[in-house]
C-alpha positions as CSV (number, residue, x, y, z in Angstrom):
1,X,41.9,98.0,3.8
2,X,43.8,95.2,2.8
3,X,44.8,93.9,6.1
4,X,40.9,94.1,7.4
5,X,40.0,91.4,4.3
6,X,42.9,89.3,5.2
7,X,41.4,89.1,8.5
8,X,37.9,88.4,7.6
9,X,39.5,85.7,4.7
10,X,41.1,84.0,8.1
11,X,37.6,84.2,10.3
12,X,36.0,82.4,7.7
13,X,38.7,79.4,7.1
14,X,38.5,79.5,10.9
15,X,34.6,79.1,11.3
16,X,34.6,76.3,8.3
17,X,37.1,74.4,10.0
18,X,35.4,74.2,13.4
19,X,32.0,73.9,11.6
20,X,33.4,71.1,9.5
21,X,35.0,69.4,12.9
22,X,31.2,69.9,14.4
23,X,29.8,67.8,11.4
24,X,32.5,65.4,11.2
25,X,32.1,64.5,15.2
26,X,28.0,63.9,14.8
27,X,28.4,62.0,11.7
28,X,30.5,60.0,13.6
29,X,28.9,59.0,16.4
30,X,25.6,58.7,15.1
31,X,27.1,56.0,12.9
32,X,29.1,54.2,15.7
33,X,26.4,55.0,18.5
34,X,23.0,55.6,16.8
35,X,23.1,58.9,18.5
36,X,25.0,61.8,19.2
37,X,25.4,62.1,22.6
38,X,29.5,62.5,22.9
39,X,30.0,62.4,27.0
40,X,27.5,59.4,27.5
41,X,28.7,57.2,24.6
42,X,32.5,57.5,26.1
43,X,31.8,56.8,29.3
44,X,29.8,53.9,28.6
45,X,32.3,52.3,26.2
46,X,35.0,53.6,28.8
47,X,33.6,51.9,31.5
48,X,32.7,48.7,29.1
49,X,36.1,48.3,27.6
50,X,37.9,48.7,30.9
51,X,37.0,45.7,33.6
52,X,35.1,43.4,31.4
53,X,38.4,41.8,30.4
54,X,39.7,40.7,34.1
55,X,37.5,39.2,36.3
56,X,38.5,38.6,40.4
57,X,39.3,34.7,41.3
58,X,39.9,33.1,44.7
59,X,43.4,31.9,45.7
60,X,41.9,28.5,45.0
61,X,40.5,29.1,41.8
62,X,44.2,30.9,40.3
63,X,45.5,27.9,41.9
64,X,43.9,25.7,39.6
65,X,45.3,27.4,36.7
66,X,48.7,28.2,38.0
67,X,50.9,25.9,35.2
68,X,48.7,27.5,32.5
69,X,49.1,30.9,33.4
70,X,51.7,34.2,33.9
71,X,51.7,34.9,37.5
72,X,52.5,38.6,38.2
73,X,53.2,40.6,41.4
74,X,51.9,44.2,41.0
75,X,53.8,45.1,44.5
76,X,56.8,46.8,44.5
77,X,60.2,45.7,44.0
78,X,60.9,45.7,47.7
79,X,57.6,43.6,48.6
80,X,58.5,41.1,46.0
81,X,62.5,39.9,46.8
82,X,61.1,39.6,50.7
83,X,58.5,37.2,49.3
84,X,55.7,36.3,46.7
85,X,54.2,33.3,45.0
86,X,56.4,30.8,43.8
87,X,57.4,31.2,40.1
88,X,56.0,35.0,39.9
89,X,57.2,37.7,38.0
90,X,57.3,41.5,39.8
91,X,56.0,44.0,37.6
92,X,55.1,47.1,39.7
93,X,52.5,49.0,38.8
94,X,54.0,52.1,40.5
95,X,57.1,51.7,38.0
96,X,55.3,50.0,35.1
97,X,57.5,52.4,32.6
98,X,60.2,50.8,33.6
99,X,59.2,48.0,32.5
100,X,57.5,47.5,29.3
101,X,60.6,45.6,27.9
102,X,59.3,42.9,30.0
103,X,55.5,43.5,28.9
104,X,56.4,43.2,25.5
105,X,57.5,39.9,26.1
106,X,54.9,38.3,27.8
107,X,52.9,36.4,25.3
108,X,49.1,37.7,25.0
109,X,46.5,34.8,24.0
110,X,48.4,33.3,27.9
111,X,45.8,33.8,31.1
112,X,47.7,36.0,33.5
113,X,46.7,35.8,37.2
114,X,47.8,39.2,38.7
115,X,47.8,39.9,43.0
116,X,49.0,42.6,45.4
117,X,48.6,43.2,49.2
118,X,45.3,41.4,49.8
119,X,41.7,43.3,49.6
120,X,42.9,46.4,50.4
121,X,45.3,47.1,47.5
122,X,44.0,47.7,44.3
123,X,47.2,47.9,42.7
124,X,46.7,44.5,41.0
125,X,43.2,46.4,39.3
126,X,45.3,49.4,38.5
127,X,48.0,47.1,36.6
128,X,45.3,45.1,35.1
129,X,43.7,48.3,33.5
130,X,47.3,48.9,32.7
131,X,48.0,45.8,30.5
132,X,44.6,45.9,28.6
133,X,46.1,49.2,26.9
134,X,48.7,46.8,25.7
135,X,45.7,44.3,24.3
136,X,45.7,41.9,27.2
137,X,42.6,40.2,27.5
138,X,42.8,37.0,29.8
139,X,43.6,39.0,33.0
140,X,42.7,37.5,36.5
141,X,42.8,39.1,39.5
142,X,44.0,37.0,42.9
143,X,42.2,39.6,45.4
144,X,43.0,38.2,48.2
145,X,46.2,38.8,47.3
146,X,49.3,38.0,49.0
147,X,47.6,38.6,52.9
148,X,45.2,35.6,52.0
149,X,48.4,33.5,50.5
150,X,50.7,33.7,54.1
151,X,46.9,33.2,56.4
152,X,46.7,30.1,54.1
153,X,50.5,28.9,54.9
154,X,51.3,27.9,51.5
155,X,54.6,28.5,50.3
156,X,56.8,31.7,49.5
157,X,60.2,32.0,47.4
158,X,62.4,34.9,47.9
């Protein structure tokens, strides 16, 4: 009999916790967003927070700001070593976790220009999204990448 009473008390406690959590979630969403549509609010918030802090620019636009920016090559270490834009640093998106120390050394208030292979490569966008999670706001993506750079016969560094 005592065991049965204990089980009923445990179930009551669990139901109370679940109800309190649900009420808190509803109130929180209502205060923050003015409604309780959890999924739509999360989609809108994440799609607004990401992508809004970086923009795609041409090579010419990027070049106009190279002297005031940090230029980052998002390609692999091997591709970077075979040739990159002069003054660029390498933070390969595939090995991002290995470069955390380097990321913490970057000034967050400075313009960052990111590039990868070219218009069919998404590494620069992936890196920009990762950098956003570290608080970087002023991010430009040189969308023509190294392919566009080479087509213009611009200088390379090895």
